[in-house]
Backbone as JSON Lines, residues from 0, in Angstrom:
{"i":0,"aa":"M","n":[-15.28,-6.09,-7.71],"ca":[-13.88,-6.24,-8.03],"c":[-13.38,-7.57,-7.45]}
{"i":1,"aa":"F","n":[-12.71,-8.33,-8.27],"ca":[-12.22,-9.65,-7.89],"c":[-11.27,-9.59,-6.7]}
{"i":2,"aa":"L","n":[-10.38,-8.6,-6.67],"ca":[-9.4,-8.5,-5.58],"c":[-10.11,-8.26,-4.25]}
{"i":3,"aa":"I","n":[-11.1,-7.42,-4.24],"ca":[-11.84,-7.14,-3.0],"c":[-12.49,-8.42,-2.48]}
{"i":4,"aa":"Q","n":[-13.14,-9.16,-3.36],"ca":[-13.76,-10.42,-2.95],"c":[-12.71,-11.42,-2.48]}
{"i":5,"aa":"S","n":[-11.57,-11.44,-3.15],"ca":[-10.5,-12.36,-2.77],"c":[-9.98,-12.05,-1.37]}
{"i":6,"aa":"I","n":[-9.86,-10.78,-1.03],"ca":[-9.42,-10.39,0.31],"c":[-10.45,-10.85,1.34]}
{"i":7,"aa":"K","n":[-11.72,-10.59,1.06],"ca":[-12.79,-11.02,1.97],"c":[-12.75,-12.53,2.16]}
{"i":8,"aa":"D","n":[-12.63,-13.27,1.08],"ca":[-12.61,-14.73,1.14],"c":[-11.41,-15.24,1.93]}
{"i":9,"aa":"A","n":[-10.24,-14.65,1.7],"ca":[-9.03,-15.09,2.39],"c":[-9.13,-14.85,3.9]}
{"i":10,"aa":"V","n":[-9.67,-13.7,4.28],"ca":[-9.84,-13.4,5.71],"c":[-10.8,-14.4,6.34]}
{"i":11,"aa":"M","n":[-11.9,-14.66,5.66],"ca":[-12.88,-15.59,6.21],"c":[-12.31,-17.01,6.27]}
{"i":12,"aa":"A","n":[-11.65,-17.45,5.22],"ca":[-11.14,-18.82,5.17],"c":[-10.04,-19.09,6.18]}
{"i":13,"aa":"T","n":[-9.24,-18.08,6.47],"ca":[-8.1,-18.28,7.37],"c":[-8.39,-17.84,8.8]}
{"i":14,"aa":"G","n":[-9.49,-17.13,9.0],"ca":[-9.78,-16.6,10.32],"c":[-8.86,-15.46,10.7]}
{"i":15,"aa":"A","n":[-8.26,-14.83,9.7],"ca":[-7.33,-13.72,9.94],"c":[-8.06,-12.54,10.56]}
{"i":16,"aa":"D","n":[-7.31,-11.75,11.29],"ca":[-7.84,-10.52,11.86],"c":[-7.87,-9.46,10.75]}
{"i":17,"aa":"P","n":[-9.05,-8.98,10.36],"ca":[-9.13,-8.01,9.27],"c":[-8.38,-6.71,9.56]}
{"i":18,"aa":"Q","n":[-8.13,-6.44,10.83],"ca":[-7.38,-5.24,11.2],"c":[-5.88,-5.4,11.0]}
{"i":19,"aa":"R","n":[-5.46,-6.59,10.58],"ca":[-4.03,-6.87,10.39],"c":[-3.72,-7.25,8.94]}
{"i":20,"aa":"V","n":[-4.6,-6.92,8.02],"ca":[-4.41,-7.27,6.62],"c":[-3.68,-6.15,5.9]}
{"i":21,"aa":"F","n":[-2.57,-6.52,5.25],"ca":[-1.81,-5.59,4.42],"c":[-1.74,-6.18,3.02]}
{"i":22,"aa":"V","n":[-1.78,-5.32,2.02],"ca":[-1.69,-5.76,0.63],"c":[-0.42,-5.17,0.04]}
{"i":23,"aa":"L","n":[0.35,-6.01,-0.64],"ca":[1.58,-5.58,-1.29],"c":[1.47,-5.93,-2.77]}
{"i":24,"aa":"G","n":[1.88,-5.0,-3.63],"ca":[1.85,-5.27,-5.05],"c":[2.94,-4.52,-5.8]}
{"i":25,"aa":"F","n":[3.37,-5.11,-6.9],"ca":[4.37,-4.5,-7.78],"c":[3.72,-4.09,-9.09]}
{"i":26,"aa":"S","n":[4.0,-2.89,-9.55],"ca":[3.52,-2.35,-10.82],"c":[1.99,-2.33,-10.85]}
{"i":27,"aa":"Q","n":[1.37,-3.12,-11.72],"ca":[-0.1,-3.14,-11.75],"c":[-0.67,-3.64,-10.42]}
{"i":28,"aa":"G","n":[0.05,-4.56,-9.78],"ca":[-0.37,-5.02,-8.46],"c":[-0.32,-3.9,-7.43]}
{"i":29,"aa":"G","n":[0.66,-3.02,-7.56],"ca":[0.73,-1.85,-6.68],"c":[-0.45,-0.92,-6.92]}
{"i":30,"aa":"A","n":[-0.8,-0.74,-8.19],"ca":[-1.97,0.09,-8.52],"c":[-3.23,-0.53,-7.93]}
{"i":31,"aa":"M","n":[-3.34,-1.85,-8.01],"ca":[-4.51,-2.53,-7.45],"c":[-4.56,-2.39,-5.93]}
{"i":32,"aa":"A","n":[-3.4,-2.51,-5.28],"ca":[-3.34,-2.37,-3.83],"c":[-3.77,-0.95,-3.41]}
{"i":33,"aa":"L","n":[-3.3,0.05,-4.13],"ca":[-3.68,1.44,-3.82],"c":[-5.17,1.65,-4.06]}
{"i":34,"aa":"T","n":[-5.71,1.0,-5.08],"ca":[-7.14,1.1,-5.37],"c":[-7.96,0.52,-4.22]}
{"i":35,"aa":"V","n":[-7.54,-0.62,-3.7],"ca":[-8.25,-1.22,-2.56],"c":[-8.21,-0.27,-1.37]}
{"i":36,"aa":"A","n":[-7.05,0.32,-1.11],"ca":[-6.93,1.24,0.02],"c":[-7.89,2.41,-0.1]}
{"i":37,"aa":"L","n":[-8.04,2.94,-1.3],"ca":[-8.91,4.11,-1.5],"c":[-10.39,3.76,-1.57]}
{"i":38,"aa":"T","n":[-10.72,2.62,-2.12],"ca":[-12.13,2.32,-2.38],"c":[-12.76,1.34,-1.38]}
{"i":39,"aa":"A","n":[-11.93,0.53,-0.72],"ca":[-12.44,-0.43,0.26],"c":[-11.51,-0.48,1.48]}
{"i":40,"aa":"P","n":[-11.26,0.68,2.09],"ca":[-10.28,0.74,3.17],"c":[-10.63,-0.11,4.38]}
{"i":41,"aa":"Q","n":[-11.87,-0.48,4.53],"ca":[-12.28,-1.31,5.66],"c":[-11.7,-2.72,5.58]}
{"i":42,"aa":"L","n":[-11.2,-3.1,4.41],"ca":[-10.67,-4.45,4.23],"c":[-9.19,-4.58,4.57]}
{"i":43,"aa":"V","n":[-8.48,-3.47,4.66],"ca":[-7.04,-3.52,4.86],"c":[-6.59,-2.53,5.92]}
{"i":44,"aa":"R","n":[-5.45,-2.83,6.49],"ca":[-4.82,-1.92,7.45],"c":[-3.79,-1.05,6.74]}
{"i":45,"aa":"G","n":[-3.24,-1.58,5.65],"ca":[-2.23,-0.82,4.94],"c":[-1.83,-1.46,3.64]}
{"i":46,"aa":"V","n":[-0.91,-0.76,2.96],"ca":[-0.51,-1.14,1.61],"c":[0.98,-0.86,1.42]}
{"i":47,"aa":"V","n":[1.63,-1.75,0.68],"ca":[2.95,-1.48,0.13],"c":[2.79,-1.51,-1.38]}
{"i":48,"aa":"S","n":[3.1,-0.39,-2.02],"ca":[3.01,-0.3,-3.48],"c":[4.42,-0.11,-4.03]}
{"i":49,"aa":"M","n":[4.86,-1.09,-4.82],"ca":[6.18,-1.03,-5.46],"c":[5.98,-0.68,-6.93]}
{"i":50,"aa":"A","n":[6.46,0.48,-7.32],"ca":[6.36,0.94,-8.72],"c":[4.92,0.96,-9.21]}
{"i":51,"aa":"G","n":[4.01,1.3,-8.32],"ca":[2.6,1.38,-8.7],"c":[2.19,2.82,-8.99]}
{"i":52,"aa":"R","n":[0.91,2.97,-9.25],"ca":[0.37,4.31,-9.5],"c":[-1.13,4.27,-9.23]}
{"i":53,"aa":"L","n":[-1.68,5.45,-9.01],"ca":[-3.12,5.58,-8.85],"c":[-3.73,5.86,-10.22]}
{"i":54,"aa":"L","n":[-4.71,5.09,-10.58],"ca":[-5.39,5.33,-11.85],"c":[-6.39,6.47,-11.66]}
{"i":55,"aa":"P","n":[-6.37,7.47,-12.55],"ca":[-7.3,8.61,-12.4],"c":[-8.77,8.21,-12.34]}
{"i":56,"aa":"A","n":[-9.13,7.13,-12.99],"ca":[-10.53,6.69,-12.99],"c":[-11.01,6.24,-11.62]}
{"i":57,"aa":"I","n":[-10.11,6.02,-10.68],"ca":[-10.48,5.55,-9.34],"c":[-10.95,6.69,-8.45]}
{"i":58,"aa":"A","n":[-10.49,7.91,-8.71],"ca":[-10.79,9.05,-7.84],"c":[-12.26,9.19,-7.46]}
{"i":59,"aa":"P","n":[-13.21,9.04,-8.39],"ca":[-14.61,9.21,-8.0],"c":[-15.11,8.14,-7.02]}
{"i":60,"aa":"F","n":[-14.38,7.05,-6.89],"ca":[-14.8,5.96,-6.02],"c":[-14.1,5.97,-4.66]}
{"i":61,"aa":"A","n":[-13.21,6.94,-4.46],"ca":[-12.47,7.02,-3.2],"c":[-13.4,7.33,-2.04]}
{"i":62,"aa":"K","n":[-13.16,6.68,-0.92],"ca":[-13.93,6.93,0.29],"c":[-13.48,8.26,0.91]}
{"i":63,"aa":"E","n":[-14.27,8.73,1.85],"ca":[-13.94,9.97,2.56],"c":[-12.69,9.77,3.41]}
{"i":64,"aa":"P","n":[-11.93,10.86,3.66],"ca":[-10.71,10.74,4.47],"c":[-10.91,10.06,5.81]}
{"i":65,"aa":"E","n":[-12.07,10.25,6.44],"ca":[-12.32,9.63,7.74],"c":[-12.27,8.1,7.64]}
{"i":66,"aa":"A","n":[-12.7,7.55,6.52],"ca":[-12.7,6.1,6.33],"c":[-11.29,5.56,6.08]}
{"i":67,"aa":"L","n":[-10.36,6.45,5.75],"ca":[-8.99,6.05,5.44],"c":[-8.03,6.29,6.6]}
{"i":68,"aa":"A","n":[-8.52,6.88,7.68],"ca":[-7.65,7.35,8.76],"c":[-6.78,6.26,9.38]}
{"i":69,"aa":"H","n":[-7.22,5.02,9.36],"ca":[-6.47,3.92,9.97],"c":[-5.36,3.38,9.08]}
{"i":70,"aa":"L","n":[-5.34,3.77,7.83],"ca":[-4.39,3.2,6.87],"c":[-2.96,3.69,7.07]}
{"i":71,"aa":"T","n":[-2.03,2.84,6.66],"ca":[-0.62,3.19,6.55],"c":[-0.16,2.7,5.18]}
{"i":72,"aa":"V","n":[0.5,3.59,4.43],"ca":[0.88,3.27,3.06],"c":[2.37,3.51,2.87]}
{"i":73,"aa":"L","n":[3.04,2.53,2.29],"ca":[4.44,2.68,1.88],"c":[4.48,2.62,0.36]}
{"i":74,"aa":"L","n":[4.98,3.67,-0.24],"ca":[5.14,3.73,-1.7],"c":[6.63,3.62,-2.0]}
{"i":75,"aa":"Q","n":[6.99,2.67,-2.85],"ca":[8.38,2.44,-3.23],"c":[8.49,2.55,-4.74]}
{"i":76,"aa":"H","n":[9.58,3.16,-5.2],"ca":[9.73,3.32,-6.65],"c":[11.19,3.46,-7.02]}
{"i":77,"aa":"G","n":[11.54,2.91,-8.17],"ca":[12.87,3.11,-8.74],"c":[12.95,4.47,-9.41]}
{"i":78,"aa":"S","n":[13.99,5.22,-9.12],"ca":[14.11,6.57,-9.68],"c":[14.36,6.55,-11.19]}
{"i":79,"aa":"Q","n":[14.82,5.42,-11.73],"ca":[15.04,5.31,-13.17],"c":[14.01,4.39,-13.84]}
{"i":80,"aa":"D","n":[12.84,4.29,-13.25],"ca":[11.79,3.42,-13.79],"c":[11.38,3.92,-15.17]}
{"i":81,"aa":"E","n":[11.55,3.08,-16.17],"ca":[11.23,3.43,-17.55],"c":[9.81,3.04,-17.96]}
{"i":82,"aa":"V","n":[9.11,2.32,-17.09],"ca":[7.75,1.86,-17.39],"c":[6.71,2.73,-16.69]}
{"i":83,"aa":"V","n":[6.86,2.89,-15.4],"ca":[5.97,3.74,-14.6],"c":[6.86,4.79,-13.94]}
{"i":84,"aa":"P","n":[6.79,6.03,-14.36],"ca":[7.67,7.06,-13.8],"c":[7.53,7.17,-12.28]}
{"i":85,"aa":"A","n":[8.65,7.44,-11.61],"ca":[8.65,7.58,-10.16],"c":[7.72,8.7,-9.7]}
{"i":86,"aa":"S","n":[7.45,9.64,-10.57],"ca":[6.53,10.73,-10.21],"c":[5.13,10.21,-9.9]}
{"i":87,"aa":"E","n":[4.77,9.05,-10.43],"ca":[3.45,8.46,-10.15],"c":[3.31,8.11,-8.66]}
{"i":88,"aa":"S","n":[4.37,7.57,-8.07],"ca":[4.32,7.28,-6.63],"c":[4.31,8.56,-5.82]}
{"i":89,"aa":"A","n":[5.03,9.57,-6.28],"ca":[5.03,10.86,-5.58],"c":[3.63,11.47,-5.61]}
{"i":90,"aa":"T","n":[2.94,11.36,-6.75],"ca":[1.58,11.87,-6.86],"c":[0.64,11.13,-5.91]}
{"i":91,"aa":"A","n":[0.78,9.81,-5.86],"ca":[-0.05,9.01,-4.95],"c":[0.24,9.39,-3.49]}
{"i":92,"aa":"C","n":[1.52,9.57,-3.18],"ca":[1.91,9.95,-1.82],"c":[1.25,11.28,-1.44]}
{"i":93,"aa":"N","n":[1.26,12.23,-2.35],"ca":[0.64,13.53,-2.09],"c":[-0.87,13.39,-1.86]}
{"i":94,"aa":"L","n":[-1.52,12.56,-2.65],"ca":[-2.96,12.36,-2.48],"c":[-3.27,11.76,-1.11]}
{"i":95,"aa":"F","n":[-2.51,10.74,-0.73],"ca":[-2.73,10.13,0.58],"c":[-2.46,11.14,1.7]}
{"i":96,"aa":"A","n":[-1.44,11.98,1.53],"ca":[-1.16,13.0,2.54],"c":[-2.33,13.98,2.65]}
{"i":97,"aa":"E","n":[-2.89,14.39,1.51],"ca":[-4.05,15.29,1.53],"c":[-5.24,14.65,2.24]}
{"i":98,"aa":"M","n":[-5.34,13.33,2.17],"ca":[-6.45,12.61,2.8],"c":[-6.1,12.21,4.24]}
{"i":99,"aa":"R","n":[-4.98,12.72,4.73],"ca":[-4.52,12.49,6.1],"c":[-4.21,11.02,6.41]}
{"i":100,"aa":"V","n":[-3.73,10.32,5.4],"ca":[-3.31,8.93,5.57],"c":[-1.82,8.93,5.86]}
{"i":101,"aa":"K","n":[-1.41,8.11,6.84],"ca":[0.02,7.97,7.13],"c":[0.68,7.3,5.93]}
{"i":102,"aa":"Q","n":[1.69,7.97,5.38],"ca":[2.34,7.44,4.2],"c":[3.81,7.77,4.19]}
{"i":103,"aa":"A","n":[4.55,6.99,3.43],"ca":[5.98,7.23,3.24],"c":[6.31,6.88,1.79]}
{"i":104,"aa":"L","n":[7.23,7.64,1.23],"ca":[7.71,7.41,-0.14],"c":[9.2,7.15,-0.08]}
{"i":105,"aa":"K","n":[9.62,6.03,-0.68],"ca":[11.04,5.71,-0.75],"c":[11.41,5.46,-2.2]}
{"i":106,"aa":"E","n":[12.45,6.16,-2.65],"ca":[12.96,5.94,-4.01],"c":[14.28,5.19,-3.94]}
{"i":107,"aa":"Y","n":[14.51,4.4,-4.97],"ca":[15.69,3.55,-5.05],"c":[16.37,3.77,-6.39]}
{"i":108,"aa":"P","n":[17.7,3.65,-6.46],"ca":[18.4,3.82,-7.74],"c":[18.21,2.56,-8.61]}
{"i":109,"aa":"A","n":[17.03,2.47,-9.22],"ca":[16.69,1.27,-9.98],"c":[15.66,1.62,-11.04]}
{"i":110,"aa":"G","n":[15.46,0.68,-11.95],"ca":[14.42,0.81,-12.97],"c":[13.13,0.17,-12.48]}
{"i":111,"aa":"H","n":[12.39,-0.42,-13.42],"ca":[11.1,-1.04,-13.11],"c":[11.34,-2.46,-12.64]}
{"i":112,"aa":"T","n":[11.67,-2.57,-11.37],"ca":[12.03,-3.86,-10.79],"c":[11.82,-3.81,-9.29]}
{"i":113,"aa":"V","n":[11.91,-4.96,-8.66],"ca":[11.9,-5.04,-7.2],"c":[13.33,-5.35,-6.78]}
{"i":114,"aa":"T","n":[13.9,-4.49,-5.98],"ca":[15.29,-4.66,-5.55],"c":[15.34,-5.3,-4.16]}
{"i":115,"aa":"P","n":[16.49,-5.85,-3.8],"ca":[16.65,-6.37,-2.43],"c":[16.38,-5.28,-1.39]}
{"i":116,"aa":"G","n":[16.77,-4.05,-1.68],"ca":[16.51,-2.95,-0.75],"c":[15.02,-2.7,-0.57]}
{"i":117,"aa":"M","n":[14.28,-2.79,-1.65],"ca":[12.82,-2.63,-1.55],"c":[12.21,-3.71,-0.67]}
{"i":118,"aa":"L","n":[12.65,-4.96,-0.9],"ca":[12.12,-6.07,-0.11],"c":[12.47,-5.91,1.36]}
{"i":119,"aa":"K","n":[13.7,-5.5,1.64],"ca":[14.12,-5.29,3.03],"c":[13.27,-4.2,3.67]}
{"i":120,"aa":"D","n":[13.1,-3.08,2.98],"ca":[12.31,-1.98,3.54],"c":[10.84,-2.35,3.7]}
{"i":121,"aa":"A","n":[10.29,-3.11,2.75],"ca":[8.9,-3.55,2.86],"c":[8.74,-4.48,4.06]}
{"i":122,"aa":"K","n":[9.69,-5.4,4.24],"ca":[9.64,-6.32,5.38],"c":[9.69,-5.54,6.69]}
{"i":123,"aa":"E","n":[10.59,-4.57,6.77],"ca":[10.71,-3.76,8.0],"c":[9.44,-2.95,8.24]}
{"i":124,"aa":"F","n":[8.88,-2.38,7.19],"ca":[7.64,-1.62,7.31],"c":[6.52,-2.5,7.85]}
{"i":125,"aa":"L","n":[6.34,-3.67,7.25],"ca":[5.28,-4.58,7.68],"c":[5.5,-5.07,9.1]}
{"i":126,"aa":"A","n":[6.73,-5.41,9.44],"ca":[7.04,-5.86,10.79],"c":[6.75,-4.76,11.81]}
{"i":127,"aa":"T","n":[7.11,-3.54,11.49],"ca":[6.85,-2.42,12.39],"c":[5.36,-2.19,12.56]}
{"i":128,"aa":"Q","n":[4.62,-2.24,11.46],"ca":[3.17,-2.04,11.54],"c":[2.5,-3.13,12.36]}
{"i":129,"aa":"L","n":[2.88,-4.37,12.13],"ca":[2.27,-5.48,12.86],"c":[2.67,-5.47,14.33]}
{"i":130,"aa":"A","n":[3.91,-5.09,14.61],"ca":[4.34,-4.99,16.0],"c":[3.56,-3.92,16.73]}
{"i":131,"aa":"A","n":[3.32,-2.79,16.06],"ca":[2.52,-1.71,16.67],"c":[1.1,-2.17,16.96]}
{"i":132,"aa":"L","n":[0.54,-2.96,16.06],"ca":[-0.82,-3.48,16.27],"c":[-0.86,-4.47,17.43]}
{"i":133,"aa":"S","n":[0.25,-5.19,17.63],"ca":[0.33,-6.18,18.7],"c":[0.72,-5.55,20.02]}
{"i":134,"aa":"G","n":[1.15,-4.29,19.96],"ca":[1.58,-3.61,21.17],"c":[2.99,-3.96,21.58]}
{"i":135,"aa":"T","n":[3.75,-4.56,20.66],"ca":[5.15,-4.87,20.97],"c":[6.05,-3.83,20.34]}
{"i":136,"aa":"A","n":[7.14,-3.59,20.99],"ca":[8.07,-2.55,20.51],"c":[9.06,-3.08,19.49]}
{"i":137,"aa":"E","n":[9.3,-4.35,19.51],"ca":[10.33,-4.94,18.64],"c":[9.77,-5.29,17.27]}
{"i":138,"aa":"A","n":[10.43,-4.82,16.21],"ca":[10.07,-5.2,14.85],"c":[10.93,-6.38,14.42]}
{"i":139,"aa":"A","n":[10.34,-7.28,13.65],"ca":[11.08,-8.46,13.19],"c":[12.15,-8.08,12.19]}
C-alpha cells in the first residue's frame, strides 16, 4: 500500500519518532487513515478520521487487538453528511471499542465537510495525545 510506504519513508527521512505519528484524513483520506490503524498499527500512534468509514474489505487484514492496544482514534462526522452517512463513523467507533482501542466519536451539525469545530477538536485531540506522550500536562 502506497500510504504505508509513504509513512515509513516520511519517518525515516525526517527522523521522526514512530511512536508519535498520527494520521488525519477527510472522507476517503479518513478511510485510508482507519485502514492504516487496523492493518499496520505499528506505524502510527493514532488517527483522526473526518467523515471517513471502514471499508468491509479491510476486515480480513485487521491485526489482533493486542497489536492495536496503543492506538487512540478520534472519529468526527457531520450529522447531515449526504455523502458518507454519520452511521459509518459510529460503526467504526464500535469496531475499535470491540478491539479495545481508545476511541471517541464526535458529531457536528454539518454535511460532508470539515468545519472549524472539527479542526479545533482535532487540534486539541492531537495536542493532548502528544502532550501525554511527552509527559507534559498542558495541551497546546
